[in-house]
Each structure stands twice: as structure tokens, then as C-alpha cells.
N, C-alpha and C positions, 0 to 999 in steps of 0.2 A: 920175374914172372908176374909181378904185380902189374905190369903194362898189359900183358895178355888178359889178366883178370879184368882190368879196367875196360879194355876193349870188349870183351864179352858182355860186361855189364851195361856198357853203352849201347851195344848192338841190341841187347834184350830190351832195353828201355825204349829204343827207337821202334822196334817191332811191335811192342806193346802200345805204344802211342799211335802207330799206323793202323793197327787193328781196331783200336778204340775209335779212331777218326773214321775208318771205313764202316764201323757199325752205326755211327751217327749219320753217315750219309745214307745208309740203307733205311734208317728210321726216317729221315727227311723224305726219301723216295716213297716210303709207305704212306706217310701222312699226305704227301702231295697227290698220291693216287686216289685218295678219297674224294677229292674235288676234281673239277674239270679244268686242269691247268692249260695255260697257253703253251702250246708245243714250241713257239718261237722265242719264249723267254729264255735268257742265257742261263739262269739258274736252273730251270727245269731241264734244259738241254744237258747241262753238266751232270745233274743227278742221274738222268737216264743213261748218258754215255758212260758213267762211272760204274753203274750197278747192273746195267743190262747184260753185259757179257757173262757175269757170274750168275745172275738170275736166270738167264736164257739156258745156260748149260744145265742148271738144276731143274728147270721146267722140263727139259727134253729128257733128262734121266729119270726123273720121278714125276709122276702126274700129280701135282700138289694143289689141284683146283678142287674146291667143294662148294657148290652153290654160288659160283662166281667170286669166291674169295681165294686169293693166291697165297699159299702158305710157304712159298719159297723163301721170303725174307726170314721167316722163323728158322729155317734150316741154315741160312747164313749165319744168324745169331748163334746157333748152336755150334757151328763150325768155328767161329771167332772165339767163343768161350772155351771150346776145346783147345784151340791154338794158344790162347792166353794161359790156360791152366797147364798145358803139357809143354809146349815149345818154349814159351817165355820163362816159365818156371825152370825148365831144365837148363836153359842157358844161364839163369841166375845161379843155379846150384853148381853148374860146371865152372863158373867164374869163382865162386866161393871155394871150390875144391882146388882150383889152380892156384888161388891166393894162399891157401894154406899148405900147398905142396912145397913151395918154393920159400 
């Protein structure tokens, strides 16, 4: 059973790392939006293509504009924090319980 426990722990670590990476990508997108970036820059294009599908869906579901400020990245942060606190922690706890079962 320790193999399954190690697999769950590794999966939880990868999910946590991917969520943290995506959070930093959203931060970079928000900071870039404060200036007038070159839309043909490959970094800017990557940031927009990586974040726009999620942010666009949030903007359509919730009108998060106030005086020209887009609050959808904040909602993404909240969702990422929830997933890190709930999903990742649940996977770690499940791995711990599987380890002690066998």
C-alpha cells in the first residue's frame, strides 16, 4: 500500500506545484495589464493565451469590473487557494490514511 500512498503524495505535490505556477502566471498577467504591452511579444502572448480562457469565463459569469478595474484575477486567486487548501490537502490526507492502513 505504500506505493499507492507515494503515488497520491506525488500527485498532490504536482497538483500543488501546477496551481502555484498558474497563480504566478495570473500575477504576471495582472502586472502586465497595468502597462501597454506589445501584443506581439511572445511572453505577453503566452500570458494572455494561458490566462484568458479562465478569466474570460469568470468575466462572463460574474461582472467583475468596477471603474475599469478587472477583479477576475482575484477570483482566480481565491479558487486556487481553495483548491490548494481542499483538494491538495485531501490528497495528502488520503495518502497518509492509505499508508497507515497497510
